[in-house]
N, C-alpha and C positions, 0 to 999 in steps of 0.2 A: 764895227761893220755890221750891217743888217744881215739876216739870214739869206735874203735874196741875193746879196752880194757874194756870200760864200757859194751859193748855188751857181751863179754866173761864172765865177772863177773856176769852179770845178768842171763845169761843162766846157769852158774854153780849153782847159787842160786836156780833157778827154778828146775833144775835137782835134786839138793840135797833135796829140799822140797818134790819132787815127790818120791824119793827113801825112805825118811823117812816115808811117808804115806804108800807106798806099802809094807814095811817090816811088818807093823802091820796089813795090810789088802790087800790081793792080788787080790781082786775083785774090778772092777772099771767100769766106763762108758767112752766110747770114743765118741767125737763129731767131725763131719766134717761139716763145715759151709761155703759154698760159698755165696757171696752176693755183694752188691754195697753200697757205702757210698759217702757222700758229705761233703766237708770241706770248711768252711767259713773263708778263709784267703785271703790275697791280698798283694803282694809285689809291691808297687807302683813304686819303683826305676827300677826294671827289666822290668816291663810293659812299663814304659816310654821309656826305651832303645829299647825294641823290637819294639815299635810303630815308633820310630825315624828312624829305619833302615828297616821298612817294614815287620816285622815278626808279626804273630798273637799273641795277648796278651793272657796271662794266664787267664782263666775265674775266676770271683770273687768266684764262688762256683764250683770248678772242681769236677768231679765224679771219683771214683776209683773202680776197681774190687778188691775184697778181697777173699782170701781163708785162713781159719783158721782150725787148728787141735788142739783139747784140750782133756784133761783127767781129770777125777774126781773120786777119790776113793769112794767106795760105802758108807762107814760110815764116810765120811769126808764132810766138807762144803767148801773145797778148790777146785778151778778150776785152772789148769795150762794150758796155751795156747801158741801156736806159730802161727803167722799170717804173710802172705805176701800180700801186697797190691800194685797195680800199677795204675797210672793215665791213663785214657782212652779218654780224651776229648781234647787233644792238639796234633797237628800233629808233630811239631818239638820239643816237650818236652817229655822226658822220666823221670818219677819220681817213686820211689818205697820206701816202708818201709818194714823192717824186724823187727818184734816186738815179744818179749816174755812177757806174761802177767801172773799175779797172782790175783785171785779174791776170795771172800768169799761169800757164799750164804746167802742172807737175807731171802729168801723164798726158801724152797726146798721141792717140791711136786713131785709126780710121773710124772705128765704131765706139770708142770709149775715151772720154776726156775727164780729167780731174784738175780743177783750178783752185788757187788760193789767191786772196786779195781782199778787196773791200769796196764799199759804196758809200756815197755821201749825198745828202740832198735835203729837201724840205719836208717837214712833218707838220700836219695840222689836224686839230680836233675841234669839232663843233657839236655842242649839246643843245638841242632844241627844247626850250622851256615851255612845253605845252600842257603843264599840269599846275600843281600848287606852286606858289611863289612866296618868298619872304616879304614882309611889309615894305622893305626898301626897294625890292625889285618891282613890287606891284605898283608903287608910286611912279616909277619910271615907265612901266608899261602903259599906265594911264596917260602919262604925259605925251608919249610918242605914238600912242594908238596903234601899236604893232606888237606882234608876238616876239618875245625876247629870245636871245640865244647867248650861250657862253662860247667863246672861241679862244684858242691859244695856238701858237705856232712855234717852231724852233728847228734847229739843226738836228739832223739824224745821221749817225755813223753806224756802219755795219761791216766790221771785219768778219771774214768767214771763208767757207769753202763751197764749191759747186761741183756737181758731178753730172755727166751726161752719158747715156748709153743708147746706141741706135742699132736695134736688131733688124730693122727693115730699110731697104734702099730701093727706090724707084727712080732710075735715071739720076738726075742731080739732087733729088730730094731724099733725105734720110728722115725716118720717123722713129721716135723713141721716147724716152722718159728722162726727166731731170730731177735733181734733188739738191737741197742745200741746208747748211747749218751755219748760222751767223750769231753774233752777239750784238744786239741792237742797243743803241744809246740815244735817247731822245732828250735834247736840251731845250725844254719847253719854256716859253715866256709865261708871264702872269696871265691868268684867265681874264679876258675882257668881256664885259657885258654890253650887248648891243642888239641890233635888229637888222633884218634884210629889207632893202628898200623895194624890191619886187621879187616875186616868187620864181622868176625865170633866171635870176642871176644870183643864185644862192652863194656861190663862192666869190663872186666879184663885186657884190654890192653891200657888203657888211658895213654898218656904221656903228662904231663903238661909242658908248655914251658914258661908261665909267669902268673903274677897276674895283670891283666890290671888295669890301674888307673881309668878307667871310670866305674868300678864296685865296689860295697861296700858290706860289710858283713851285712846281714839283717836276723834277727830271726823272724819267723812267728808264729802266734798263733791264735786259733779260734775254734769254735765248730765243731765237726764232728758227723754226725748222719747217720744212715743207717740200712739196714736189709737185709734179704735173707732167704734161706732155711737152715734147720739144720737136720742132720741125726745123731741120737744118738744110739750107740750100748751098751746095758746094759749087760756087761760081768760078770754077777753075778746072 
């Protein structure tokens, strides 16, 4: 089954859980959580390749911007979430995760919540090859008359914990901070060499042309930690 299939199944599961909760209880809380996180992973092979051809290496602990929306029925301990994260510390690398999460509250107070659970979704890396190229790559770039890129995608799993603290309340709105600690596992596919057919469709118009022999399939894993603001609307 392709990664997209896993993602669809996961989202249907989360949606079904949410519907079963809201049938019994139509009141709930909505969470909006912008933040930043750091992931301790390192792909030695791709970093060696980037250094060989004069590209900046991927940092050992890259930072990511995150935005999460989540919902929790008032009389339930379950939290369902959807999160988008993008890397922000490498010029020629674009990386993003789209994750659906399911967590249960270990502590559930009015202004303090602690959850344990996990998330799963799609992980994708794109490296823009705007500098030196190996001879094999250069021949392909000449043939397609376009700037080349390397792209890989795969399933990502993130078991972990989340914490929320809300010291400020204004009506139905609580304002506070959030934090999290997870162990992320990226099951990446082999890097594909290709190009984008237009500059306005970077993620949707990639055309693969080969699987270069100087790239290998590497799965990354490591701790991810971070935090940010949290806005909770208590709709009950």
